[in-house]
Z-matrix of the N, CA and C atoms (Angstrom, degrees):
N
C 1 1.468
C 2 1.518 1 109.19
N 3 1.311 2 114.85 1 138.53
C 4 1.459 3 120.12 2 179.92
C 5 1.520 4 109.85 3 -71.93
N 6 1.325 5 115.97 4 131.98
C 7 1.464 6 121.54 5 173.63
C 8 1.512 7 108.74 6 -121.71
N 9 1.336 8 115.70 7 142.78
C 10 1.459 9 121.24 8 -171.13
C 11 1.523 10 110.06 9 -134.41
N 12 1.325 11 116.39 10 135.25
C 13 1.454 12 121.93 11 177.27
C 14 1.523 13 108.18 12 -130.34
N 15 1.331 14 114.68 13 113.50
C 16 1.461 15 120.47 14 -179.20
C 17 1.530 16 110.54 15 -94.51
N 18 1.327 17 115.63 16 149.29
C 19 1.462 18 121.03 17 177.49
C 20 1.525 19 109.50 18 -156.47
N 21 1.326 20 115.64 19 169.00
C 22 1.451 21 120.71 20 174.15
C 23 1.513 22 115.67 21 105.34
N 24 1.314 23 117.75 22 -3.91
C 25 1.451 24 119.70 23 179.53
C 26 1.509 25 111.91 24 -72.02
N 27 1.329 26 115.12 25 176.64
C 28 1.457 27 119.86 26 179.18
C 29 1.500 28 111.62 27 167.51
N 30 1.323 29 114.37 28 -168.97
C 31 1.465 30 122.38 29 178.59
C 32 1.533 31 108.07 30 -102.77
N 33 1.307 32 116.20 31 128.50
C 34 1.457 33 121.06 32 -178.15
C 35 1.521 34 109.18 33 -142.61
N 36 1.300 35 116.36 34 150.73
C 37 1.473 36 120.67 35 176.44
C 38 1.521 37 110.24 36 -78.31
N 39 1.305 38 115.33 37 154.52
C 40 1.463 39 120.53 38 175.83
C 41 1.530 40 109.73 39 -53.64
N 42 1.327 41 115.52 40 137.12
C 43 1.446 42 121.55 41 -176.47
C 44 1.511 43 114.22 42 92.53
N 45 1.316 44 116.18 43 -11.05
C 46 1.452 45 120.75 44 -178.63
C 47 1.519 46 112.76 45 -82.52
N 48 1.337 47 114.54 46 -175.60
C 49 1.459 48 121.59 47 -176.43
C 50 1.523 49 111.18 48 -132.49
N 51 1.309 50 114.60 49 152.35
C 52 1.454 51 122.43 50 171.93
C 53 1.521 52 108.39 51 -143.66
N 54 1.325 53 115.20 52 154.18
C 55 1.465 54 120.68 53 174.67
C 56 1.522 55 108.36 54 -124.68
N 57 1.317 56 114.78 55 116.97
C 58 1.458 57 120.74 56 179.00
C 59 1.527 58 109.86 57 -93.70
N 60 1.327 59 115.22 58 148.52
C 61 1.461 60 121.42 59 177.50
C 62 1.525 61 109.33 60 -125.23
N 63 1.319 62 115.34 61 148.20
C 64 1.464 63 121.51 62 177.02
C 65 1.523 64 107.81 63 -134.66
N 66 1.316 65 115.82 64 106.77
C 67 1.465 66 121.18 65 177.18
C 68 1.524 67 108.63 66 -84.62
N 69 1.318 68 115.60 67 127.33
C 70 1.462 69 121.52 68 -173.76
C 71 1.523 70 110.01 69 -114.68
N 72 1.319 71 116.42 70 136.72
C 73 1.456 72 121.61 71 172.42
C 74 1.521 73 108.47 72 -133.09
N 75 1.314 74 115.89 73 155.48
C 76 1.456 75 120.36 74 179.07
C 77 1.517 76 113.91 75 92.77
N 78 1.303 77 116.97 76 -10.41
C 79 1.454 78 121.05 77 176.73
C 80 1.523 79 108.14 78 -162.42
N 81 1.303 80 117.09 79 165.36
C 82 1.456 81 121.47 80 -178.49
C 83 1.519 82 111.06 81 -98.79
N 84 1.331 83 116.81 82 129.78
C 85 1.455 84 119.27 83 179.31
C 86 1.524 85 110.71 84 -64.58
N 87 1.329 86 116.33 85 -24.91
C 88 1.464 87 119.57 86 -176.17
C 89 1.520 88 112.87 87 -69.17
N 90 1.317 89 118.58 88 -22.04
C 91 1.461 90 120.61 89 -177.21
C 92 1.519 91 112.47 90 -111.03
N 93 1.312 92 116.49 91 2.02
C 94 1.460 93 121.33 92 -179.94
C 95 1.521 94 110.20 93 -110.43
N 96 1.312 95 115.79 94 153.47
C 97 1.449 96 120.49 95 163.51
C 98 1.522 97 106.34 96 -83.77
N 99 1.331 98 115.98 97 116.34
C 100 1.464 99 121.32 98 -176.05
C 101 1.523 100 110.07 99 -108.82
N 102 1.316 101 114.96 100 141.98
C 103 1.457 102 118.74 101 -176.91
C 104 1.511 103 113.26 102 -134.92
N 105 1.309 104 114.92 103 155.62
C 106 1.467 105 123.57 104 170.22
C 107 1.525 106 108.03 105 -108.63
N 108 1.323 107 114.43 106 132.36
C 109 1.451 108 122.41 107 178.72
C 110 1.534 109 108.19 108 -119.94
N 111 1.315 110 115.64 109 164.95
C 112 1.457 111 119.43 110 171.88
C 113 1.522 112 109.46 111 -145.25
N 114 1.322 113 113.80 112 152.97
C 115 1.464 114 120.09 113 177.72
C 116 1.513 115 108.59 114 -136.75
N 117 1.319 116 114.91 115 114.10
C 118 1.457 117 121.27 116 176.80
C 119 1.525 118 109.12 117 -88.26
N 120 1.327 119 117.70 118 157.90
C 121 1.467 120 120.11 119 -179.85
C 122 1.516 121 112.16 120 -55.20
N 123 1.319 122 115.98 121 128.91
C 124 1.455 123 121.02 122 177.59
C 125 1.508 124 115.22 123 77.65
N 126 1.334 125 116.93 124 4.57
C 127 1.465 126 120.57 125 -178.50
C 128 1.527 127 110.70 126 -120.81
N 129 1.317 128 115.49 127 162.37
C 130 1.454 129 120.54 128 177.31
C 131 1.521 130 110.45 129 -78.06
N 132 1.308 131 115.28 130 155.32
C 133 1.455 132 120.92 131 176.05
C 134 1.529 133 108.82 132 -65.68
N 135 1.336 134 116.32 133 136.54
C 136 1.455 135 120.07 134 -179.37
C 137 1.527 136 110.15 135 -129.24
N 138 1.318 137 115.10 136 148.29
C 139 1.452 138 121.24 137 176.79
C 140 1.517 139 108.61 138 -84.02
N 141 1.338 140 117.46 139 125.45
C 142 1.464 141 119.72 140 -177.81
C 143 1.527 142 112.74 141 -107.52
N 144 1.329 143 117.14 142 -25.39
C 145 1.457 144 119.33 143 179.90
C 146 1.523 145 109.25 144 -160.74
N 147 1.338 146 116.26 145 145.62
C 148 1.447 147 118.70 146 172.52
C 149 1.512 148 110.51 147 -147.73
N 150 1.331 149 113.91 148 154.43
C 151 1.460 150 121.07 149 -178.13
C 152 1.527 151 107.97 150 -127.62
N 153 1.316 152 115.80 151 128.59
C 154 1.448 153 121.79 152 -179.68
C 155 1.533 154 109.98 153 -81.33
N 156 1.313 155 115.21 154 163.93
C 157 1.465 156 120.02 155 -179.89
C 158 1.525 157 111.23 156 -59.83
N 159 1.321 158 117.13 157 -30.18
C 160 1.471 159 119.94 158 -179.82
C 161 1.522 160 111.74 159 -80.47
N 162 1.321 161 116.93 160 -7.58
C 163 1.457 162 120.28 161 174.83
C 164 1.513 163 115.77 162 106.04
N 165 1.308 164 118.54 163 -13.26
C 166 1.462 165 119.85 164 178.16
C 167 1.520 166 109.85 165 -69.76
N 168 1.327 167 115.70 166 154.96
C 169 1.469 168 121.90 167 -172.18
C 170 1.521 169 110.43 168 -130.46
N 171 1.320 170 115.80 169 151.36
C 172 1.455 171 122.45 170 172.26
C 173 1.515 172 109.19 171 -133.23
N 174 1.342 173 114.92 172 148.86
C 175 1.458 174 120.62 173 -178.24
C 176 1.524 175 110.44 174 -134.01
N 177 1.320 176 115.19 175 148.49
C 178 1.452 177 119.88 176 169.92
C 179 1.532 178 108.27 177 -66.78
N 180 1.315 179 116.09 178 148.86
C 181 1.464 180 120.14 179 -178.43
C 182 1.531 181 111.71 180 -57.85
N 183 1.327 182 116.36 181 -32.57
C 184 1.465 183 120.55 182 -175.90
C 185 1.528 184 112.88 183 -67.94
N 186 1.329 185 118.06 184 -18.31
C 187 1.467 186 120.24 185 -177.28
C 188 1.524 187 112.56 186 -120.62
N 189 1.311 188 117.11 187 -4.12
C 190 1.457 189 121.02 188 -176.85
C 191 1.529 190 110.30 189 -58.86
N 192 1.320 191 115.23 190 132.35
C 193 1.453 192 120.67 191 -179.56
C 194 1.517 193 114.13 192 87.68
N 195 1.323 194 116.73 193 -10.56
C 196 1.484 195 120.78 194 -179.75
C 197 1.521 196 112.02 195 -116.43
N 198 1.328 197 117.47 196 -34.21
C 199 1.466 198 122.24 197 -177.77
C 200 1.524 199 109.50 198 -107.55
N 201 1.332 200 115.05 199 147.83
C 202 1.460 201 121.23 200 175.81
C 203 1.518 202 109.57 201 -134.74
N 204 1.318 203 115.87 202 125.49
C 205 1.465 204 120.64 203 176.16
C 206 1.526 205 108.45 204 -97.43
N 207 1.326 206 115.27 205 141.22
C 208 1.457 207 119.88 206 178.30
C 209 1.533 208 108.42 207 -150.64
N 210 1.308 209 115.19 208 173.58
C 211 1.464 210 118.80 209 178.52
C 212 1.520 211 109.89 210 -145.79
N 213 1.323 212 114.58 211 154.79
C 214 1.460 213 122.28 212 174.50
C 215 1.523 214 106.06 213 -120.06
N 216 1.314 215 115.98 214 104.97
C 217 1.463 216 119.53 215 -175.72
C 218 1.525 217 111.75 216 -64.07
N 219 1.315 218 117.02 217 -35.30
C 220 1.463 219 120.26 218 -178.86
C 221 1.529 220 111.56 219 -65.56
N 222 1.320 221 115.82 220 -34.13
C 223 1.469 222 120.11 221 179.90
C 224 1.525 223 111.63 222 -95.59
N 225 1.327 224 116.53 223 -4.16
C 226 1.469 225 122.03 224 -177.08
C 227 1.537 226 111.10 225 51.03
N 228 1.315 227 113.83 226 48.45
C 229 1.470 228 121.91 227 -173.77
C 230 1.519 229 109.25 228 -131.82
N 231 1.321 230 114.95 229 143.70
C 232 1.460 231 122.15 230 176.40
C 233 1.523 232 107.66 231 -114.41
N 234 1.316 233 116.11 232 142.70
C 235 1.469 234 122.04 233 -177.34
C 236 1.523 235 110.88 234 -121.52
N 237 1.314 236 114.62 235 156.55
C 238 1.453 237 121.09 236 170.28
C 239 1.520 238 107.47 237 -134.69
N 240 1.320 239 115.80 238 107.80
C 241 1.467 240 121.43 239 175.04
C 242 1.516 241 107.75 240 -86.82
N 243 1.313 242 115.78 241 122.56
C 244 1.463 243 121.09 242 -176.80
C 245 1.520 244 108.92 243 -118.53
N 246 1.320 245 115.88 244 116.64
C 247 1.457 246 122.56 245 179.04
C 248 1.523 247 110.19 246 -115.54
N 249 1.314 248 115.47 247 164.02
C 250 1.472 249 121.38 248 177.50
C 251 1.526 250 110.46 249 49.50
N 252 1.300 251 115.68 250 49.04
C 253 1.467 252 120.62 251 -175.77
C 254 1.521 253 111.28 252 -65.20
N 255 1.325 254 113.91 253 146.37
C 256 1.463 255 122.35 254 -179.51
C 257 1.533 256 108.86 255 -121.14
N 258 1.319 257 117.39 256 156.93
C 259 1.474 258 119.10 257 177.49
C 260 1.527 259 112.79 258 -55.67
N 261 1.333 260 116.69 259 -31.80
C 262 1.470 261 119.28 260 -179.85
C 263 1.528 262 113.22 261 -73.09
N 264 1.324 263 117.58 262 -5.10
C 265 1.460 264 120.90 263 173.23
C 266 1.522 265 111.95 264 -82.90
N 267 1.328 266 116.53 265 -6.51
C 268 1.460 267 120.48 266 179.49
C 269 1.523 268 110.17 267 -60.66
N 270 1.333 269 115.76 268 125.15
C 271 1.463 270 121.25 269 -176.33
C 272 1.520 271 108.84 270 -178.58
N 273 1.315 272 115.70 271 171.24
C 274 1.459 273 121.02 272 165.74
C 275 1.521 274 106.92 273 -91.51
N 276 1.325 275 115.71 274 129.15
C 277 1.459 276 121.58 275 -176.74
C 278 1.527 277 109.82 276 -104.72
N 279 1.328 278 115.11 277 135.34
C 280 1.444 279 123.15 278 -178.90
C 281 1.533 280 109.72 279 -128.10
N 282 1.302 281 116.04 280 154.73
C 283 1.460 282 119.44 281 169.61
C 284 1.523 283 108.43 282 -119.04
N 285 1.303 284 116.03 283 158.30
C 286 1.453 285 121.45 284 174.87
C 287 1.512 286 108.56 285 -166.57
N 288 1.300 287 114.61 286 163.26
C 289 1.453 288 120.68 287 173.23
C 290 1.524 289 108.39 288 -84.72
N 291 1.322 290 116.41 289 133.71
C 292 1.459 291 120.17 290 174.81
C 293 1.530 292 109.75 291 -81.82
N 294 1.306 293 117.34 292 -28.02
C 295 1.459 294 120.98 293 -176.28
C 296 1.534 295 112.40 294 -87.83
N 297 1.333 296 117.16 295 -30.04
C 298 1.466 297 121.30 296 176.86
C 299 1.517 298 108.76 297 -140.63
N 300 1.306 299 118.20 298 72.18
C 301 1.468 300 120.77 299 -173.94
C 302 1.519 301 112.62 300 -57.99
N 303 1.312 302 115.32 301 137.09
C 304 1.446 303 121.52 302 173.19
C 305 1.519 304 110.24 303 -105.87
N 306 1.304 305 115.72 304 -177.18
C 307 1.470 306 119.15 305 174.98
C 308 1.527 307 108.71 306 -66.27
N 309 1.294 308 115.84 307 144.33
C 310 1.467 309 119.78 308 -179.21
C 311 1.526 310 109.89 309 -67.26
N 312 1.330 311 115.15 310 139.84
C 313 1.450 312 120.48 311 173.78
C 314 1.518 313 110.27 312 -78.89
N 315 1.327 314 115.32 313 -170.28
C 316 1.471 315 119.39 314 -179.95
C 317 1.515 316 112.01 315 -79.71
N 318 1.302 317 116.77 316 -15.80
C 319 1.451 318 119.71 317 -179.02
C 320 1.519 319 111.91 318 77.58
N 321 1.304 320 115.17 319 175.71
C 322 1.459 321 121.27 320 177.13
C 323 1.529 322 108.60 321 -135.10
N 324 1.325 323 115.94 322 131.59
C 325 1.463 324 121.40 323 -174.41
C 326 1.523 325 110.28 324 -80.42
N 327 1.308 326 115.30 325 130.64
C 328 1.466 327 122.64 326 172.77
C 329 1.524 328 107.55 327 -118.20
N 330 1.319 329 115.73 328 122.76
C 331 1.456 330 121.34 329 178.54
C 332 1.519 331 108.75 330 -123.78
N 333 1.322 332 116.08 331 123.54
C 334 1.464 333 121.61 332 -179.09
C 335 1.522 334 108.12 333 -113.93
N 336 1.312 335 115.43 334 118.92
C 337 1.462 336 120.24 335 -178.78
C 338 1.523 337 109.78 336 -93.61
N 339 1.316 338 115.36 337 148.36
C 340 1.478 339 120.15 338 -178.78
C 341 1.514 340 111.63 339 -88.39
């Protein structure tokens, strides 16, 4: 079973940057489609970025050009580099496999102040 541990969140001012990490066990990030999701208070969880096993990436329109998803196969870890952060990016961020979903981790809180 896939297990996921997210880290790297925090409090940042608008325009700042954060890098989130997702340590994966139970499966290889290199053969899975891996994604980053977020859930803001009172809203449904949404997919913001995903990376296919072949390396191609897709982004939600709201983060395109600001966020970059990547992975380190040797560390079996997926990253989300977030630049030019906006207050509306405030949410709990989660990672999961789209191809073999595991139980959701605790996520990591990202708070962007204006």
